[in-house]
C-alpha positions in Angstrom: 0.0 0.0 0.0 1.3 3.5 -0.9 -0.7 6.5 0.3 -1.3 8.9 -2.6 -2.3 11.6 -0.1 1.4 12.0 1.0 2.1 13.6 -2.3 0.3 16.7 -1.1 3.6 17.8 0.5 4.8 18.5 -3.1 2.4 21.5 -3.1 3.7 23.0 0.2 5.7 26.2 -0.2 9.0 24.6 1.0 12.3 23.7 -0.7 12.4 20.2 0.8 9.9 18.0 2.6 9.4 14.3 3.5 6.5 12.4 5.0 5.7 8.9 6.2 2.9 6.9 7.7 3.4 3.8 9.9 1.1 1.4 11.7 1.5 0.1 15.2 2.9 -3.2 13.8 5.7 -1.3 12.2 4.3 -1.6 8.6 5.1 1.5 6.7 2.0 2.4 4.7 3.7 5.1 2.7 6.7 7.3 2.3 7.2 10.4 0.1 9.9 12.9 -0.5 13.4 13.1 0.9 12.8 10.5 3.6 16.5 9.9 4.2 17.4 13.6 4.5 18.3 15.0 7.9 16.1 17.9 9.0 16.2 20.1 12.1 13.4 18.9 14.3 12.9 22.0 16.6 10.4 20.9 19.2 9.7 17.5 17.7 12.9 16.9 19.7 10.8 16.9 22.9 8.9 13.5 22.4 12.3 11.8 21.8 13.8 13.4 24.9 10.7 12.6 26.9 11.0 8.9 25.8 14.6 8.9 27.1 13.4 10.4 30.4 10.8 7.7 30.7 13.5 5.0 30.1 15.5 6.6 32.9 12.4 6.4 35.1 11.9 2.7 34.3 15.6 2.0 34.9 15.2 3.5 38.4 17.6 6.4 37.8 14.8 8.9 38.5 11.2 9.0 39.8 8.5 11.0 38.1 7.4 12.7 41.3 10.8 13.6 42.6 11.9 17.2 42.8 13.4 18.6 39.6 13.5 22.1 38.2 12.3 25.1 40.2 11.2 24.8 43.9 8.1 22.7 44.2 8.4 21.2 40.7 8.9 17.6 39.8 10.0 15.5 36.8 6.3 15.1 36.0 5.8 18.9 36.1 8.7 19.4 33.7 7.5 16.8 31.2 3.9 18.2 31.3 4.9 21.9 31.0 3.5 22.8 34.4 6.7 23.6 36.3 6.1 27.3 36.1 9.2 28.0 34.1 9.1 30.6 31.4 9.2 29.7 27.7 12.9 30.2 26.9 14.2 31.5 30.2 15.2 29.7 33.4 12.9 32.0 35.3 9.8 31.1 37.3 6.6 32.8 36.3 3.9 30.6 38.0 3.6 28.1 40.8 4.1 24.4 39.7 0.9 22.7 38.6 -1.2 25.9 38.1 -0.7 26.8 34.5 0.4 25.1 31.3 3.4 27.2 30.4 5.1 25.6 27.4 8.8 25.7 28.3 12.0 24.9 26.5 13.8 25.8 29.7 11.8 23.1 31.5 13.1 20.4 29.0 16.6 21.7 29.4 16.4 21.3 33.2 14.9 17.9 32.6 18.0 16.9 30.5 20.3 18.3 33.2 18.4 16.3 35.8 18.7 13.0 34.0 22.4 13.6 33.1 23.2 14.2 36.8 21.2 11.1 37.9 22.8 8.8 35.3 26.2 10.5 35.1 25.8 10.4 31.3 25.4 13.5 29.1 21.7 13.6 28.1 22.4 13.4 24.4 24.5 10.3 24.9 21.9 8.8 27.3 19.2 9.3 24.7 21.3 7.7 22.1 21.9 4.6 24.3 18.4 4.4 25.6 16.2 5.2 22.6 18.0 5.9 19.3 20.4 2.9 19.2 17.9 0.2 20.2 15.5 1.5 17.5 18.1 1.7 14.8 17.8 5.5 14.5 21.3 5.9 13.2 20.6 9.3 11.4 19.2 10.9 14.6 21.1 13.0 17.2 19.9 14.8 20.3 23.0 16.9 21.0 22.5 20.4 22.4 19.1 21.3 23.9 16.7 18.4 24.6 14.0 20.9 23.9 14.8 21.8 20.3 18.2 20.7 18.9 17.4 17.3 17.6 18.1 16.3 14.0 16.5 13.3 12.3 14.9 11.8 9.1 11.5 10.6 8.3 12.9 7.0 8.0 14.1 7.2 11.6 11.0 8.9 13.1 8.8 6.3 11.5 10.7 3.8 13.6 10.1 5.9 16.7 6.4 6.3 15.9 6.1 2.5 15.6 7.7 2.1 19.0 5.4 4.5 20.7 2.4 2.7 19.2 3.6 -0.8 20.3 6.3 -0.2 23.0 9.3 -2.5 23.3 11.6 -0.1 25.2 9.1 0.9 27.8 6.2 -0.8 29.7 3.0 -0.1 27.7 1.5 1.3 30.9 4.3 4.0 31.0 3.5 5.0 27.4 -0.2 5.0 28.2 0.5 7.5 31.0 2.5 9.6 28.6 -0.5 10.0 26.3 -2.9 10.6 29.3 -3.7 14.2 30.4 -1.5 15.3 33.3 -2.9 18.0 35.6 -6.4 18.0 33.9 -8.2 21.3 33.4 -4.9 23.3 33.2 -5.2 26.2 30.7 -2.4 27.9 28.7 -1.1 28.9 25.3 -0.4 26.4 22.6 2.4 28.1 20.7 1.2 29.3 17.3 -2.4 28.5 18.1 -3.2 30.8 21.0 -4.9 30.3 24.4 -6.5 26.9 25.0 -8.8 26.0 27.9 -7.9 23.3 28.7 -4.5 23.0 27.2 -4.1 19.3 27.6 -0.7 17.7 27.7 0.7 14.3 28.6 4.3 13.4 29.6 6.2 15.1 26.8 3.4 14.7 24.2 0.7 17.2 23.4 -2.8 15.8 23.4 -5.3 17.0 20.9 -8.6 16.5 22.8 -11.0 19.3 21.7 -8.5 22.0 20.9 -9.4 24.5 18.2 -7.6 25.7 16.3 -5.1 22.9 16.0 -2.3 21.7 13.8 -3.8 18.2 13.3 -6.9 17.6 11.2 -10.6 18.1 11.8 -11.0 14.4 11.5 -8.2 13.5 13.9 -9.5 11.7 17.0 -9.5 13.6 20.4 -7.0 10.9 21.5 -4.4 12.0 18.9 -1.1 13.0 20.5 2.3 14.2 19.3 4.2 17.4 18.7 5.0 20.0 16.1 8.2 22.0 15.7 8.9 25.6 14.7 11.2 24.3 11.9 8.1 23.1 10.0 7.9 19.6 11.4 5.4 17.4 13.1 4.7 13.9 14.4 1.2 12.7 15.3 -0.1 9.4 16.5 -3.9 8.7 16.3 -4.7 5.6 18.3 -8.3 5.5 16.9 -6.9 5.3 13.3 -4.1 3.0 14.4 -1.4 5.0 12.6 1.2 7.6 13.1 2.4 10.3 10.6 5.6 12.2 10.3 6.3 15.3 8.2 9.6 17.2 8.0 10.3 20.4 6.1 13.0 23.0 5.7 10.7 26.0 6.2 9.9 27.6 9.5 6.4 27.1 10.9 4.0 29.9 9.9 0.7 30.7 8.2 1.5 28.2 5.4 1.6 25.3 7.9 -1.5 26.4 9.7 -3.3 26.2 6.4 -1.6 23.1 4.9 -1.2 20.7 7.8 -4.8 20.0 8.7 -5.8 19.5 5.1 -2.9 17.1 4.7 -3.8 15.1 7.8 -7.5 14.9 6.9 -6.5 13.6 3.4 -4.2 10.9 5.0 -6.9 9.8 7.4 -9.6 9.8 4.7 -7.5 7.6 2.4 -6.8 5.2 5.2 -10.5 5.0 6.1 -11.5 4.7 2.4 
């Protein structure tokens, strides 16, 4: 099976793009574009970093509810963007658990916390814990665990298959990662404005009833994933039983707000048809 809808990326106003769709059993339903080309992930780095943090949790190096980040905050708060840290500054702007303040700084403190607990630099820990076991040889998480990842569609398809049918983690841990943490918390979804509630799991954004949103109008409320300011996204729709990755070389903007939901709805319609 090869999804014709993936060819819609050829109409995007970008110089290079690639996309892929994968089922939970690892079967790739379609690939299109420069699937072996390495793209800057921006915030699509976060789900990969979060997965490494969850491996550290299962290995017993850290606990989800142990102190991490600013006073009163925990590993769980950092993963769920409720630590109170500002967006890109290591500055506290709210009490932990009270607001969904999307924070790159929070993920950087998370990386520091795991590195200290394991005595391994976070990028190297992520390589050993996640990238190497999944055969993601073209992916690196050096620099900020919030935004400095580099990867390919081919590699991210492997990751998306893992999240749907976990081998590196207990399925119950992954179920928690896609479950709303601190329900009812409101906040701003970058690029899409204030959302009430602004639901998030452990390192993954949860679609629920958000509007506007970067996924499709036909995406199930259980859809979870992440998009990046470098024009990248990864979503997993448990109702549809598939995940989709798209990477580009153009920064997120009005073009993506317009193109991405149409693309996602086309992919889902073809799968259902």
